[in-house]
TIDREN-383269 format. One record per residue: residue in three letters; x, y, z of N, C-alpha, C, O in turn. Coordinates in steps of 0.05 Angstrom, whole numbers, plus 32768, in hexadecimal, padded with zeros to 4 digits. Example, Ala and Ser with C-alpha at 12.3 -4.5 7.8 and 13.67 -1.06 7.14 Angstrom:
% residues 2
ALA81087F8E809C80F67FA6809C81087FBE809C811D7FBE80A9 SER81017FD3808E81117FEB808F81028001809D810C801780A1 
This chain:
% residues 325
UNK88728B5287F388628B6987EA88748B7E87DD88888B8687EA UNK886E8B8787C5887F8B9B87B888798BB787C488668BBB87D3 UNK888A8BCA87BC88888BE587C8886E8BF387C288648C0287D2 UNK88628BEE87AB88488BFA87A488328BF187B888238C0187C2 UNK88318BD787BC881D8BCC87CE88228BD387EB88108BD687FB UNK883C8BD687F288428BDF880D88378BFB8812882B8C008827 UNK883A8C0C87FF88308C27880288118C28880088058C38880E UNK88068C1787F087E98C1687EE87DC8C0B880787C58C10880D UNK87EB8BFB881687E28BF1883087DF8C08884487D08C068858 UNK87ED8C1E883F87ED8C35885187DA8C4C884787D08C5B8856 UNK87D68C4D882C87C88C63882087B28C59880D87B68C4587FF UNK879C8C66880D87858C5D87FD878B8C5E87DF87838C4D87D0 UNK879A8C7387D787A08C7787BB87BC8C8387B987C48C9387CA UNK87CB8C7B87A487E58C8687A087E48C9A878887D98C938773 UNK87EF8CB1878C87EF8CC58777880B8CC6876A881F8CC88778 UNK880C8CC3875088258CC3874188298CE0873688168CEF8736 UNK88418CE6872E88478D018724883A8D068709882B8CF586FF UNK88408D1D86FE88368D2586E4884C8D2586CF885F8D1586D2 UNK884A8D3686BB885E8D3686A588798D4086AE887B8D5186BF UNK888D8D3486A388A98D3E86A788B08D51869088BB8D668696 UNK88AA8D4A867788B28D5B866188A78D77866288B68D8A865D UNK888E8D7A866A88828D95866C88928DA6867F88968DBE867B UNK889A8D9A869588A98DA986A988C68DAF86A088D08DC486A6 UNK88D18D9D869188ED8DA1868788EE8DB8867389018DC88673 UNK88DA8DBB866288DA8DD0864F88D68DEC865C88DB8E008650 UNK88CE8DEC867588CC8E05868488E78E0C869088EA8E22869B UNK88FA8DFA868E89168E00869789268E09867E891C8E1A866F UNK893E8DFE867B894E8E07866589508DF1864F89618DF3863D UNK893E8DDD8650893E8DC9863B89358DD5862089208DE2861F UNK89448DCF860B893D8DD985F189328DC285E089398DAB85E4 UNK89218DC885CD89168DB485BA892D8DA585AD89408DB285A2 UNK892C8D8B85AD89418D7B85A189568D7285B489668D6085AE UNK89578D7E85CC896A8D7585E189608D5B85ED89488D5485EC UNK89728D4C85F9896B8D34860889648D3A862589768D438634 UNK894B8D37862D89448D3D864989548D2D865C895B8D368672 UNK895B8D148654896A8D03866789868D0E866D89918D088683 UNK89918D1D865B89AC8D29866089AB8D3C867889C08D408686 UNK89948D48867D89928D5A869489968D4D86AF899C8D5A86C2 UNK89938D3286B089998D2486C989B68D2886D189BC8D2986E9 UNK89C78D2B86BE89E48D2F86C389EB8D4D86C489FA8D5686D5 UNK89E08D5C86B189E88D7886AD89D98D8B86C089E48DA086C9 UNK89C08D8586C789B08D9786D789A08D8786EC89888D8886ED UNK89AE8D7886FD89A08D678710898E8D76872389798D6C872B UNK89968D8E872B89868D9D873E896A8DA4873289568DA58740 UNK896A8DA9871889508DB0870A893E8D97870B89268D9A870F UNK89498D80870789398D678707892F8D61872389188D5B8727 UNK89418D64873789388D5F875289228D72875A890F8D6B8768 UNK89248D8B8751890F8D9F875788F48D98874C88E08D9B8759 UNK88F48D8D873388DB8D84872788CF8D6E873888B78D6E873E UNK88DF8D5A873F88D58D44875088CA8D4F876A88B48D478773 UNK88D88D61877688CF8D6C879088B58D7B878E88A48D7987A0 UNK88B18D89877888988D98877488808D848771886A8D8A877B UNK88858D6E876488708D5A8762886A8D4D877D88538D488784 UNK887F8D48878C887C8D3D87A7886D8D5087B9885B8D4887C8 UNK88748D6A87B888668D7E87C888488D8087BF88378D8887CF UNK88438D7A87A688278D7B879C88178D6387A587FE8D6287A3 UNK88258D4E87AF88178D3787BA881E8D1C87AD88118D0887B3 UNK88328D1C879C88398D02878E88458CEF87A288578CF687B2 UNK883C8CD687A188488CC087B0885D8CB187A0886D8CA387AB UNK885C8CB58786886F8CA8877488798CBD876088698CCB8754 UNK88938CBE875C889E8CCF874788AD8CBE873288BB8CAB873A UNK88A98CC4871988B68CB6870388D08CC486FB88D08CDD86F8 UNK88E58CB686F888FF8CC286F188FF8CCE86D588EF8CC786C4 UNK89128CE086D189158CED86B789268CDB86A5893D8CE2869F UNK891B8CC5869D892A8CB1868E89188CA48679891F8C8E8670 UNK89038CB1867188F08CA5865E88FE8C9C864488F88C86863B UNK89108CAC863A891F8CA48622893B8C9A8628894E8CA1861B UNK893D8C8A863E89578C83864889638C69863D89788C608648 UNK89578C5D862989648C45861D897A8C4E860A897B8C658602 UNK898B8C3C860389A18C4285F089958C4A85D589A18C5A85C7 UNK897E8C3F85CE89718C4685B4896B8C6485B389708C71859F UNK895F8C6E85C989578C8A85C9896F8C9D85CE89718CB285C1 UNK89818C9585DF89988CA685E689AC8CA785CE89BB8CBA85CC UNK89AB8C9385BD89BD8C9385A689B68CAB859489C88CB58586 UNK899E8CB4859389968CCB858389A48CE4858C89A68CF7857C UNK89AE8CE485A589BC8CFC85AF89D98CF585B589E78D0485C2 UNK89E38CDF85AA89FE8CD685AE8A058CD285CB8A1B8CD985D4 UNK89F28CC785DA89F58CC285F689F38CA585FD89F18C9E8615 UNK89F38C9385E989EE8C7785EE8A058C6985FD8A028C528605 UNK8A1B8C7786008A318C6C86108A2E8C74862E8A408C6D863E UNK8A188C8286358A148C8B865089FA8C82865B89EF8C8F866D UNK89F08C6C865189D58C62865A89D48C5E867889C28C688685 UNK89E68C4E868389E58C48869F89EA8C6186B089DC8C6686C4 UNK89FD8C7286A88A028C8A86B689EA8C9D86B789E48CA886CC UNK89DD8CA186A089C78CB3869F89AF8CA986AF89A28CB886BE UNK89A98C8F86AC89928C8486BB89978C8286D989858C8686E9 UNK89B08C7D86E089B78C7D86FD89B38C99870889A98C9C871F UNK89BB8CAD86F989B88CC98702899A8CD0870489928CDE8717 UNK898A8CC686F1896D8CCC86F289618CC1870B89518CCE8719 UNK89688CA88712895D8C9C872A89678CAA874389598CAD8757 UNK89808CB18742898C8CBF8759897E8CDA875E897A8CE18775 UNK89788CE88749896A8D02874C894E8CFE875889468D0D876A UNK89418CE9874F89278CE3875B89298CDB877889188CE28789 UNK893E8CCC877E89438CC3879A89488CDA87AD893E8CDA87C3 UNK89588CEE87A3895D8D0587B489448D1387BB893F8D1B87D3 UNK89328D1787A889198D2587AD89078D1487BF88FB8D1F87D2 UNK89058CFA87BA88F38CE987C988FC8CE787E688EC8CE887F9 UNK89168CE587EA89218CE28805891F8CFB881689228CFB882E UNK891B8D12880989188D2B881788FB8D31881F88F68D44882D UNK88E88D1F881788CC8D23881E88C78D1B883B88D78D0C8847 UNK88B08D24884588A98D1D886188988D048863888C8CFE8877 UNK88978CF5884D88888CDC884C88968CCA883888A88CD3882A UNK888E8CB18836889A8C9F882388918CA5880788798CA68802 UNK88A48CA987F5889E8CAE87D988AE8C9A87C888C68C9787CD UNK88A28C8D87B588AF8C7987A588BB8C86878C88B08C998780 UNK88D38C7C878488E08C85876C88DD8C6F875788E78C59875A UNK88CF8C75874188CA8C62872C88DC8C68871488DC8C7F870A UNK88EC8C55870B88FE8C5986F588EF8C5786DA88E78C4286D2 UNK88EB8C6E86CE88DB8C7086B588EA8C64869D89028C6A8698 UNK88DD8C53868E88E78C47867688D28C4A866088BD8C3E8661 UNK88D88C5A864B88C68C5D863588CC8C4A861E88DF8C3A8621 UNK88BE8C4C860988C38C3A85F188DE8C3F85E688EA8C5485E9 UNK88E88C2A85D989038C2C85CC89028C3E85B489178C4985AB UNK88EA8C4185A888E88C50858F88ED8C3F857688EC8C498560 UNK88F28C25857B88F78C12856588E08BFE856488D28BFA8577 UNK88DE8BF1854D88CA8BDC854A88D88BC1854A88ED8BBD853F UNK88CB8BAE855888D68B93855988D18B84853F88BF8B8B8530 UNK88E28B71853A88DF8B5F852388C38B52852588BB8B4D853B UNK88B58B4D850F88BD8B5184F388B58B6D84E888BC8B7384D1 UNK88A88B7D84F9889F8B9784EF88B78BAB84ED88B68BBE84DE UNK88CB8BA684FE88E38BB784FE88FC8BA684FF88FB8B8E84FA UNK89128BB38507892B8BA5850789358B9D852389498B8F8526 UNK89278BA6853889308BA0855389288B84855B89118B7C8559 UNK893C8B75856589368B5A856E892F8B5B858C89368B6E859A UNK89208B46859689198B4685B289328B4685C489328B5385D9 UNK89478B3985BB89608B3885CA896D8B5385CD89778B5B85E2 UNK896D8B6285B789788B7D85B789688B8F85C989738BA085D8 UNK894D8B8D85C8893C8B9D85D989418B9685F789438BA88607 UNK89438B7C85FD89488B74861889628B80862389638B8A863A UNK89778B80861389918B8B861C898E8BA98621899A8BB38634 UNK89808BB7860F897D8BD48613896E8BDB862C89768BED863B UNK89588BCD863189488BD3864989578BC9866289558BD68677 UNK89668BB4866089768BAB8677898B8BBF867F89908BC58696 UNK89988BCB866B89AC8BDF867089A08BF7867E89AC8C028691 UNK89898C008675897B8C16868289738C0F869E89788C1F86B0 UNK89688BF886A289608BEF86BC89778BEE86D089748BF486E8 UNK898E8BE686C689A68BE486D789AC8C0086E389B18C0286FB UNK89AC8C1486D289B18C2F86DC899C8C3986EF89A38C448704 UNK89838C3486E9896D8C3D86FB896F8C2F8716896B8C3C872B UNK89758C15871689778C06872F898F8C10873F898D8C148758 UNK89A58C15873289BD8C1E874089B98C3A874C89C58C418760 UNK89A98C4A873F89A48C65874889908C678760898D8C7C876C UNK89838C51876689718C50877D89538C50877789438C568789 UNK894B8C48875F892E8C46875989218C30876B892E8C1C8770 UNK89088C35877388F98C21878288EC8C0D877188E78BF68779 UNK88E58C15875888D88C03874588DE8C0D872988E78C248725 UNK88D88BFC871588DB8C0486F988C08C0986ED88AD8BF986F2 UNK88BD8C1E86DE88A38C2786D488A58C2986B588AE8C3D86AA UNK889C8C1486A7889C8C13868A88828C238681886D8C1C868B UNK88858C368670886E8C47866A886B8C4E864C887E8C4D863C UNK88538C578645884C8C61862A88528C4C8615885B8C5285FF UNK884C8C33861B88528C1D8608883B8C1785F688248C1C85FD UNK88418C0C85DF882D8C0485CB882E8BE685C5881A8BDA85BD UNK88468BDA85C8884A8BBE85C1884E8BAC85D9885E8BB185EA UNK883E8B9785DA88418B8385EF885C8B7685EE88688B708602 UNK88658B7185D5887F8B6385D288968B7485DC88A98B6985E8 UNK88948B8E85D888AA8B9F85E288AA8BA0860088BF8BA0860D UNK88928BA1860C88908BA08629889B8B86863488A98B868649 UNK88958B708627889F8B56863088BD8B56862F88CB8B4C8641 UNK88C98B61861988E68B62861788F28B74862D89068B6D8639 UNK88E48B8A863388ED8B9C864988ED8B8D866489008B8F8673 UNK88D78B7F866A88D48B71868388EB8B5C868588F88B5A869A UNK88EE8B4D867089038B388671891F8B448674892F8B398682 UNK89238B5A8667893D8B67866A89428B72868689578B6F8691 UNK892D8B7F8690892F8B8B86AB89368B7586BF89468B7986D1 UNK89298B5E86BD892C8B4986D189478B3A86CF894D8B2986E0 UNK89578B4186BB89728B3686BB89858B4686CC899B8B3D86D2 UNK897D8B5F86D4898F8B7086E389848B7986FE89938B82870F UNK896A8B768703895E8B7F871C89448B71872289368B68870F UNK893E8B6F873B89248B63874389108B78874D88FD8B72875C UNK89158B91874689038BA7874E88E78BA1874288E58B96872C UNK88D18BAA875088B68BA7874588B48BB6872A88C28BCA8726 UNK88A28BAD8719889F8BB986FF88818BC186FA886F8BB18700 UNK887D8BD986F088638BE286E788658BE686C9887A8BEF86BF UNK88508BDF86BA88508BE3869D88368BF1869588208BE7869B UNK88388C08868888208C16867E88228C1B866088378C1F8655 UNK880A8C1B865488088C1D863787F88C36863087E98C418640 UNK87FD8C3F861787EF8C57860D87D98C4F85F987DF8C4285E5 UNK87C08C5785FF87AA8C4E85EF879E8C6585DE879D8C7C85E8 UNK87958C5F85C687898C7285B4876B8C7285B787608C6385C7 UNK875E8C8285A687418C8585A787328C6A85A3871D8C6685AE UNK873D8C59859287308C3F858D87338C2B85A4872B8C1485A2 UNK87408C3485BA87438C2285D0875B8C0F85CD875D8BFB85DB UNK876C8C1585BA87838C0485B5879D8C1585B5879C8C2D85B0 UNK87B38C0785B987CD8C1585B687D38C17859887C48C0D8587 UNK87E98C25859187F18C28857587F58C0C856887F38C0A8550 UNK87FC8BF8857888008BDD856E87E88BCB857087E98BB3856C UNK87D08BD7857787B78BC8857787B18BBA8591879F8BA98591 UNK87BF8BC085A687BB8BB285C087A58BBF85D087A38BD885D2 UNK87938BAF85DB877D8BB985EC87858BB7860987998BAA8610 UNK87758BC4861A877A8BC2863787788BA5864087888B9D8651 UNK87648B97863687618B7B863E87798B6A863587828B598643 UNK87848B70861D879C8B62861487B38B66862787C28B54862D UNK87B68B7F863187CC8B85864387CA8B74865C87DD8B678665 UNK87B28B73866987AE8B64868187B38B47867D87C08B3A868D UNK87A98B3C866787AB8B1F866187C98B18865D87D28B048667 UNK87D78B28864D87F38B22864688068B27865D881A8B188660 UNK88018B3B866D88138B428683880E8B31869C881F8B3286AF UNK87F88B22869D87F18B1386B688078B0086BF880A8AFB86D7 UNK88168AF586AC882A8AE186B388458AED86BC88578ADE86C2 UNK88478B0786BB88618B1486C188648B1E86DE88798B2986E5 UNK88508B1A86EE88518B22870A885A8B40870D886C8B46871C UNK884C8B5186FE88528B6E870088458B7A871888318B708723 UNK88518B90872188458B9F8738882A8BAB872F88178BAC873F UNK88298BB5871788108BC1870C88128BC486EE88288BC486E3 UNK87FB8BC786E187FA8BCF86C587E78BE686C387D98BED86D6 UNK87E78BF386AC87D48C0986A987D68C18868F87E18C0E867B UNK87CB8C31868F87CB8C42867887D78C5D867E87D48C678694 UNK87E58C68866B87EF8C83866E87EF8C91865387ED8C84863E UNK87F28CAB865387F38CBB863B87D88CB8862C87C38CBD8637 UNK87D88CB0861387C08CAC860487B58CC585F787C18CDB85FA UNK879E8CC385EA87938CDA85DC87848CEE85EF87878D0685EC UNK87758CE3860287668CF48614875E8CE5862C87618CCC862E UNK87528CF28640874B8CE6865987358CD0865687378CBB8663 UNK87208CD58646870C8CC0864387178CA6863987108C908641 UNK872A8CA8862587368C90861A87478C81862F87468C698631 UNK87558C91863F87658C84865487538C77866987598C608672 UNK873E8C848670872B8C788684871F8C5F8678871B8C4B8687 UNK87188C5F865F870C8C47865287208C30865287188C198657 UNK87398C35864C874E8C20864C87518C14866787548BFC866A UNK87528C26867B87558C1C8697873D8C0C869F87408BF786AD UNK87258C148698870D8C05869E870E8BE9869287058BD5869E UNK87188BE88679871A8BCE866C872E8BBC867B872A8BA4867D UNK87448BC7868487578BB88694874B8BAD86AD874F8B9686B4 UNK873D8BBE86BB87308BB586D4871B8BA086D087188B8E86E0 UNK870D8BA286BA86F98B8E86B387068B7386AD86FB8B5E86B4 UNK871E8B7486A1872C8B5B869A87378B4D86B287388B3486B3 UNK873F8B5C86C6874A8B5186DF87478B6586F687588B7686FA UNK87318B638705872B8B77871A87408B76873087428B8A873F UNK87508B61873287638B5F8748877E8B6A8741878F8B6E8753 UNK87838B708728879D8B7B8720879E8B988727878B8BA78724 UNK87B68BA1873187BA8BBD873887BD8BCD871E87CE8BC7870E UNK87AC8BE1871B87AB8BF1870287B58C0E870887AE8C1A871C UNK87C48C1886F587CF8C3386F687C38C4486E087BE8C3A86CA UNK87BE8C5D86E587B58C7086D087C38C8A86D287C48C9786E7 UNK87D08C9286BC87DE8CAC86BA87D68CB9869F87E48CB7868C UNK87BF8CC6869F87B58CD2868687C08CED868187C98CFB8693 UNK87BF8CF5866887C78D10866087B48D25866B879D8D1F8670 UNK87BE8D3D866E87AD8D538679879B8D5E8662879F8D748658 UNK87888D4E865A87758D56864587808D53862987928D428624 UNK87768D638617877C8D6085FB87908D7685F3878A8D8E85F8 UNK87A68D6F85E687BA8D8485DE87B08D9385C687A68D8785B3 UNK87B48DAD85C687AD8DBE85B087C28DD485AC87CE8DDD85C0 UNK87C88DDB859387D98DF2858E87C88E0B858F87B48E0D8581 UNK87D18E1E859E87C48E39859F87DB8E4C859787EC8E5385A8 UNK87DA8E55857E87F18E65857488098E53857388098E3E8567 UNK881F8E5C858088388E4D8580883B8E3C8599884F8E2E859D UNK88268E3C85AB88288E2E85C488168E1585C588008E1685BB UNK88208E0085D288118DE885D588038DE985F188108DEC8605 UNK87E98DE685F087D98DE7860987CA8DCC860C87C08DC185F9 UNK87C78DC4862587B78DAC862B879D8DB68638879D8DC88649 UNK87878DAA8630876D8DB3863A87668DAB865687538DB58662 UNK87768D99866187708D8F867C877A8DA1869287918DA28699 UNK87678DB0869E876D8DC186B587718DB086CD876B8D9886CD UNK877C8DBB86E3877E8DAC86FC87638DA1870587618D8B870F UNK874D8DB0870087338DA78708872A8D8F86F7871E8D7C8702 UNK87308D9086DE87298D7986CC87388D6086D5872D8D4A86D6 UNK87528D6386DC87628D4C86E587588D438700875A8D2B8706 UNK874E8D55871187448D4D872A872B8D3C872787278D278735 UNK87198D44871587018D34870F87088D19870386FC8D05870A UNK871C8D1986F287268D0086E587308CED86FB872A8CD686FB UNK87408CF8870E874B8CE7872387348CDB873487368CC4873C UNK87208CEB873987098CE1874986FB8CCA873B86F48CB68747 UNK86F68CCD872186E98CB8871186FA8C9E871286EF8C888715 UNK87148CA1870F87258C8A871087238C7C872B87208C63872D UNK87258C8B874087258C7F875B870A8C718760870A8C5B876C UNK86F48C7D875986DA8C71875D86D68C58874D86C58C478753 UNK86E68C55873786E58C3C872786F88C27873186F88C118727 UNK87078C2D874687188C19875387368C1C874E87468C0C8758 UNK873E8C31873F875B8C35873987678C428752875C8C55875E UNK877F8C38875A878C8C42877287A78C4F876E87B48C588781 UNK87B08C4F875587CA8C5C874F87C58C6F873787C08C668721 UNK87C58C89873D87BB8C9D872A87CE8CB5872887D88CBF873C UNK87D48CBD870F87E58CD4870B87DE8CE286F187C88CDE86E6 UNK87F08CF386E787EC8D0186CE88038CFC86BB88198CF286C2 UNK87FE8D0286A188138CFF868D88178D19867F88188D2E868C UNK88188D198664881F8D318655880D8D49865C87F48D46865F UNK88198D608660880A8D78866688038D7D868387FA8D92868A UNK88078D69869488008D6C86B088198D7586C0882F8D6D86BA UNK88148D8686D388298D9186E488238D8E8701880E8D828708 UNK88338D998713882E8D97872F88128DA2873788068D98874A UNK88098DB7872987EF8DC2873087D88DAE872B87C48DAD8739 UNK87DB8D9D871587C78D88871087C98D73872587B48D6A872F UNK87E18D6A872C87E48D55874087DA8D5E875B87CD8D4E8769 UNK87DE8D77876287D48D81877C87B68D80877D87AA8D7A8792 UNK87A98D878767878B8D86876687818D6A8767876E8D648775 UNK878F8D58875987878D3C875A878A8D31877687788D238780 UNK87A08D37878387A58D2E879F878F8D3987B187848D2A87C2 UNK87888D5387AE87748D5F87BF87598D5287BC874B8D4D87D0 UNK87518D4C87A387388D3F879E87388D2287A987258D1A87B6 UNK874D8D1487A4874F8CF887AD874F8CF687CB87448CE287D6 UNK875A8D0987D9875B8D0987F687428D15880387408D15881B UNK87308D1F87F287178D2B87FD871B8D47880887098D518815 UNK87328D53880287378D6E880C87298D8287F9871F8D978802 UNK87298D7C87DF871C8D8D87CC87038D8087C287028D6787C0 UNK86EE8D8F87BB86D68D8387B086DB8D78879486ED8D818786 UNK86CC8D64878C86CE8D59877186C48D6E875D86AD8D76875F UNK86D58D77874B86CD8D8C873886B78D82872586B78D6B871D UNK86A58D94871F86918D8E870B86998D9B86F186958DB386EC UNK86A68D8B86E086B18D9686C786AA8D8486B086A58D6D86B3 UNK86AB8D90869886A78D82867F86C38D7C867486CE8D8C8665 UNK86CF8D66867C86EA8D61867586EE8D5A865887048D5B864D UNK86D88D52864A86DB8D4C862E86DB8D65861D86EB8D68860A UNK86CA8D77862486C78D8F861386DD8DA4861886E38DB48607 UNK86EA8DA3863086FE8DB7863787148DB7862387218DA2861E UNK871A8DCE861787308DD1860487368DEE860187268DFF8607 UNK874F8DF585F887568E1185F487428E1E85E1873B8E1285CD UNK873B8E3685E687278E4485D587338E4F85BC87258E5385A8 UNK874D8E5485BC875A8E6085A587518E7D85A187518E87858A UNK87498E8A85B6873E8EA585B487528EB985AA874B8ECF85A2 UNK876C8EB285AC87808EC585A287838EC5858487938ED38579 UNK87738EB5857787738EB4855A87878EA0854E87888E9D8536 UNK87968E93856087A98E808557879C8E67854C87888E5D8558 UNK87A58E5D853687998E44852B879F8E2D853D87B58E2B8548 UNK878C8E1B8540878F8E03855187918DEB853F87858DE9852A UNK87A28DD9854887A48DBF853A87AD8DAB854F87BA8DB18562 UNK87A48D92854B87AC8D7D855D87C88D74855787CE8D6D8541 UNK87DA8D75856B87F68D6E856687F98D50856287E88D40856A UNK880F8D48855788168D2C8555881B8D20857088238D2E8583 UNK88158D068572881A8CF9858B88378CFB859288498CF78581 UNK883D8D0085AB88598D0285B488608CE885C288518CDD85D2 UNK88788CDF85BD88818CC685C988918CCA85E3889C8CB885EE UNK88908CE385EC889E8CE98605888A8CF1861A88758CFD8614 UNK88908CE98633887D8CEF864988808D0D864F888F8D148661 UNK88718D1E864088748D3A8643885D8D478650885C8D5F8653 
């Protein structure tokens, strides 16, 4: 039995953390900086973020390593420190988890490489496997309990990641994809496609994260559950719809909206639930409270909720971000 199922044997539902990027920008991270570098330069800040999510009720925290492959770190001239950076990321998560008064899992976050596989791009499956293997080596050495592949669009890239990971560690693997309004990823993959293709890889869980909005995430998750009701499904949706209000980016998903979202997911059978872009400890705390029956299920219109723009600032929908922010 893997660590996810061990914990689920003790708890009805597992709550995952929220966004890392949103919290980092509240520290001293500047636009254009590599968040992963902070694992080495500002470890206390990273540990503090993990601890705040744990205090809010998270059973699982994802490491600050979303862009931790050599492909992404090369953009910041850090590709010679892949193992060191990822090991530090897992170690920071481990410090926070081990200081909790209950068991908390550390999931080694792995985001997309940012490259396209052949024939659409120049990246070969072998090159992708090596890059993900290198990242997984660091995460495993740093003390991660499992590997968490997230925000993916391509089945082939996930397959390369899985195969690469398994050359260096036997840690359990979770794989989640990002779905758009049409119910497909950027590469045209549906929730049913994910379940069907991943079934042979003996993953701990599959699921959806990020995406355009909460209804789309819920729809993708429902499709996955319909395709295989026995597969463990994960959902980490964004905190509503992002909008620019003046110079600031706001997400429409209040803690109450995320609490209602978590309740809908749980009643549909999902047992591993968290937040993605725009969500913080306050969102996770409300989700935890609703899921545990401590807080009432909020009656909110989660679709219509959005910044009003009352300050006169023009609103526009921002481009999709490839970072778990």
